[in-house]
C-alpha positions in Angstrom: -37.7 21.4 -41.8 -34.0 21.3 -42.8 -33.3 19.8 -46.2 -30.1 18.0 -47.0 -27.5 19.5 -49.2 -28.5 17.5 -52.3 -29.9 18.3 -55.7 -33.5 19.0 -55.3 -35.9 18.5 -58.2 -39.6 19.0 -58.5 -41.5 16.6 -60.7 -44.5 18.3 -62.4 -45.9 15.0 -63.5 -45.9 13.6 -60.0 -47.5 16.8 -58.8 -50.3 16.4 -61.3 -50.8 12.7 -60.6 -50.9 13.2 -56.8 -53.8 15.6 -57.4 -55.6 13.5 -60.0 -55.3 10.1 -58.3 -54.8 11.2 -54.7 -57.5 12.2 -52.2 -60.8 13.7 -53.4 -60.1 17.4 -53.0 -63.8 18.2 -52.9 -63.8 16.5 -49.4 -61.2 19.1 -48.2 -62.5 22.6 -47.6 -59.6 24.4 -46.0 -58.3 25.9 -49.2 -61.9 26.9 -50.1 -62.8 28.8 -47.0 -59.4 30.2 -46.1 -58.6 33.0 -48.6 -55.1 32.5 -49.8 -52.8 35.6 -49.6 -49.2 35.5 -50.8 -46.8 37.3 -48.6 -43.1 38.1 -49.2 -41.9 37.9 -45.7 -42.0 35.3 -43.0 -43.7 37.6 -40.5 -45.7 40.8 -40.9 -48.5 42.9 -39.5 -51.5 44.7 -40.9 -52.0 48.5 -41.1 -55.5 49.4 -40.1 -56.6 52.9 -40.6 -58.9 54.3 -37.9 -62.2 56.1 -38.6 -61.6 59.8 -38.6 -65.1 60.8 -37.7 -68.4 59.6 -36.4 -70.3 58.5 -39.5 -73.7 58.3 -37.8 -73.9 61.7 -36.1 -75.9 64.6 -37.5 -73.1 67.0 -37.1 -70.4 65.2 -39.2 -69.9 68.4 -41.3 -70.4 66.6 -44.6 -72.0 69.7 -46.1 -69.7 72.5 -47.0 -70.7 75.8 -45.4 -71.2 78.9 -47.5 -67.7 80.3 -48.3 -66.0 77.1 -47.3 -63.5 76.3 -50.1 -62.7 72.7 -49.2 -64.2 69.9 -47.1 -63.0 69.1 -43.6 -60.2 66.5 -43.4 -60.4 63.2 -41.5 -57.8 61.5 -39.4 -55.0 59.6 -41.1 -54.1 57.6 -38.1 -53.4 53.9 -38.3 -52.6 51.0 -36.0 -50.7 47.8 -36.4 -52.7 44.6 -35.7 -51.8 41.0 -35.7 -50.7 39.7 -39.1 -48.9 36.5 -40.2 -46.2 34.1 -39.3 -45.7 31.5 -42.0 -43.8 28.3 -41.2 -42.7 25.3 -43.4 -44.8 22.2 -42.7 -44.9 18.9 -44.4 -44.1 15.2 -44.5 -41.6 12.9 -46.4 -41.2 9.3 -47.4 -38.1 7.4 -48.5 -38.1 5.5 -51.9 -35.8 2.5 -52.1 -34.2 2.8 -55.5 -33.7 -1.0 -56.0 -37.2 -1.8 -54.8 -38.6 0.8 -57.1 -36.9 -0.9 -60.0 -38.4 -4.3 -59.1 -41.9 -2.7 -58.5 -41.7 -1.1 -61.9 -41.2 -4.6 -63.4 -44.5 -5.6 -61.8 -46.2 -2.5 -63.3 -46.2 -0.5 -60.1 -44.7 3.0 -60.1 -43.5 3.5 -56.5 -43.0 7.2 -56.9 -46.5 7.7 -58.1 -47.9 5.6 -55.3 -45.9 7.5 -52.6 -46.8 10.9 -54.2 -50.5 10.0 -53.8 -49.9 8.7 -50.2 -48.1 12.0 -49.2 -50.8 14.1 -50.9 -53.5 12.4 -48.8 -51.7 12.5 -45.5 -50.6 16.2 -45.9 -54.1 17.2 -47.0 -55.5 15.6 -43.9 -53.0 17.2 -41.6 -53.6 20.6 -43.2 -57.4 20.1 -42.9 -57.0 19.3 -39.2 -55.0 22.5 -38.6 -57.6 24.6 -40.5 -60.5 23.1 -38.5 -58.8 23.9 -35.2 -58.6 27.5 -36.2 -62.0 27.9 -37.8 -63.9 26.1 -35.0 -62.1 27.6 -32.1 -65.2 28.5 -30.0 -63.2 28.7 -26.8 -61.0 31.7 -27.7 -61.0 33.1 -31.3 -64.8 32.9 -31.8 -65.7 32.9 -28.1 -67.8 36.1 -28.6 -69.2 34.9 -31.9 -70.7 31.5 -31.2 -74.4 30.7 -30.7 -76.0 27.4 -29.7 -79.1 26.9 -31.9 -82.2 26.7 -29.7 -84.3 23.5 -29.9 -87.2 25.2 -31.9 -84.8 26.5 -34.5 -82.6 23.4 -35.0 -82.5 22.6 -38.7 -84.3 19.2 -38.2 -87.1 20.6 -36.0 -90.5 20.1 -37.5 -91.3 23.8 -37.6 -87.8 25.1 -38.2 -87.1 27.8 -40.8 -83.3 27.6 -41.4 -83.4 30.4 -44.0 -84.9 32.9 -41.5 -82.6 31.8 -38.7 -79.5 32.2 -40.8 -80.7 35.5 -42.1 -81.0 36.8 -38.5 -77.5 35.7 -37.6 -76.0 37.3 -40.7 -77.8 40.5 -40.0 -76.6 40.4 -36.4 -73.0 40.1 -37.7 -73.5 43.0 -40.1 -74.9 45.2 -37.3 -71.7 44.7 -35.4 -69.0 45.0 -38.1 -70.8 46.2 -41.2 -69.9 43.0 -43.2 -72.3 40.2 -43.9 -71.2 36.5 -44.1 -71.6 35.1 -47.6 -70.3 31.5 -47.2 -71.2 28.6 -44.8 -69.6 25.3 -43.9 -71.8 22.5 -42.7 -71.2 18.9 -41.6 -72.6 15.9 -43.5 -75.3 15.3 -40.9 -76.4 18.9 -41.1 -76.5 18.7 -44.9 -78.6 15.6 -44.8 -81.1 17.1 -42.4 -81.2 20.3 -44.4 -82.1 18.4 -47.5 -85.1 16.9 -45.6 -86.2 20.2 -44.1 -89.9 20.9 -44.6 -89.5 24.6 -45.5 -86.9 23.9 -48.1 -89.0 21.0 -49.6 -92.1 23.3 -49.7 -90.2 26.0 -51.5 -88.8 23.6 -54.0 -92.2 22.1 -54.7 -93.7 25.5 -55.2 -90.9 26.2 -57.7 -91.5 22.9 -59.5 -88.0 21.6 -58.6 -88.8 18.6 -56.6 -87.3 15.7 -58.6 -83.6 15.7 -57.7 -82.2 15.8 -54.2 -80.9 19.3 -53.2 -77.1 19.8 -53.7 -74.8 22.3 -52.1 -75.7 25.0 -54.6 -79.5 24.6 -53.9 -78.9 24.8 -50.2 -76.7 27.9 -50.6 -79.5 29.6 -52.7 -82.1 28.6 -50.1 -80.0 30.2 -47.3 -79.2 33.3 -49.3 -75.5 32.5 -49.5 -73.0 32.5 -52.3 -71.5 29.1 -51.4 -72.1 26.2 -48.9 -69.3 23.7 -48.4 -70.0 20.3 -46.9 -67.1 19.2 -44.7 -66.6 15.5 -45.5 -63.0 14.8 -44.7 -62.1 12.2 -42.1 -58.9 11.2 -40.3 -57.5 8.2 -38.5 -56.8 8.8 -34.8 -55.1 5.4 -34.3 -51.4 4.9 -34.4 -49.5 3.4 -37.4 -50.2 -0.4 -37.6 -53.2 -0.3 -35.2 -56.8 -0.8 -36.0 -58.1 2.3 -37.8 -60.2 4.7 -35.8 -61.6 7.2 -38.2 -63.8 10.2 -37.5 -64.8 13.4 -39.2 -62.2 16.2 -39.0 -64.9 18.9 -38.8 -67.6 18.5 -36.2 -71.3 19.2 -36.8 -70.7 22.8 -35.9 -71.6 25.1 -38.8 -69.8 28.3 -39.6 -71.0 31.5 -41.3 -68.1 33.4 -42.7 -67.2 36.3 -45.0 -65.0 35.3 -48.0 -63.7 38.3 -50.0 -61.4 38.3 -53.0 -59.0 39.8 -53.6 -57.5 40.3 -50.2 -55.3 43.2 -49.5 -52.1 42.3 -47.6 -51.1 45.8 -46.5 -54.6 46.7 -45.1 -56.6 44.8 -42.5 -58.6 42.2 -44.4 -62.3 41.7 -44.4 -62.2 37.9 -44.9 -63.0 35.9 -41.8 -60.3 33.3 -42.5 -57.0 33.7 -44.4 -54.3 31.3 -45.5 -51.0 33.1 -45.7 -48.6 31.5 -48.2 -45.0 32.5 -48.7 -44.7 33.8 -52.3 -42.8 31.5 -54.5 -43.1 28.4 -52.3 -43.7 25.0 -53.9 -47.1 24.7 -52.1 -47.1 20.9 -51.8 -45.4 20.0 -55.0 -43.4 16.7 -54.6 -39.7 17.3 -54.1 -37.3 14.5 -54.7 -33.6 14.3 -53.8 -31.0 11.5 -53.2 -30.0 10.4 -49.7 -26.4 9.6 -48.8 -25.3 6.4 -50.5 -27.6 6.8 -53.5 -29.6 3.7 -52.5 -32.6 5.8 -51.4 -34.3 8.9 -52.5 -36.5 11.2 -50.3 -39.8 12.6 -51.5 -41.1 15.6 -49.6 -44.3 17.6 -49.7 -43.9 21.0 -48.0 -46.2 23.9 -47.5 -44.9 27.3 -46.2 -48.1 28.7 -44.8 -50.3 29.7 -41.9 -54.0 29.3 -41.3 -55.4 32.3 -39.4 -58.7 34.0 -38.4 -57.8 37.7 -38.5 -61.4 39.0 -38.6 -63.5 36.7 -36.4 -66.1 39.4 -36.0 -67.1 38.9 -39.6 -68.1 35.3 -39.0 -70.2 33.3 -36.6 -70.2 29.7 -35.3 -73.5 27.8 -34.9 -73.3 24.8 -32.5 -76.0 22.1 -31.8 -77.4 22.9 -35.3 -79.3 19.5 -35.4 -80.6 17.2 -32.8 
């Protein structure tokens, strides 16, 4: 996105207001499940060191033989694997200087209103980009997707979601040695989970049956560190047409591994990463005058990339509920 040659200023107050009075950030999960990693270059690749020996064999020569003064060495070979390619993305809106003065007389701050509008729109667009990466069952997660069978669906009468999720997590660990510790679920899945008989029985046995389960209770039940409910919606209709809103995230659920901190130089263990150019404004409102000084442009720009560098550490669950 080319910016005009004009003084550019960032307004910290507008940035704070756009967060405080803009969209409800809890509804957006992209920045919570994609581990943010700052990179100093537009593109780059990971160095992944190869295993230098067979860890599971009985003859791996871990014991030092009599008279051996030092242990055997392992291979120091490494390969380059796909890394990052960050790009600037964003939206802008023009503020009419004269109209802004009239609006101010009516008690309306046009800059604050437009900052909140931009915040909501860009968050929705970013969320849609993240969902397309995380729920890519056709390519990225083609080998790591399971349709939940009828008897195990979370709303089945005899379903035990805790046991089913444990089995999937162990299957992932058997393949890559890393166990998922976070899950995303849709609103319908969350509602059905709260009504699940096994979860209800466990809460009754623990004497905790008064309040409806929240995300933390569901996470504890499933043996996970966090569970995020995907609530964000977007409008598929064109501007000026009757709104046609639908959830950005489908009712597919995702088990993923979230690890902090992430190492840029080495291949990461987090299932999903958000690469951000170090020093970028990361969505702060930028304001600059347009030619003629009758209008000012307000932009919100992210220089980032959503990616799934380690899909083998996660797993998609489709048809989770009936």
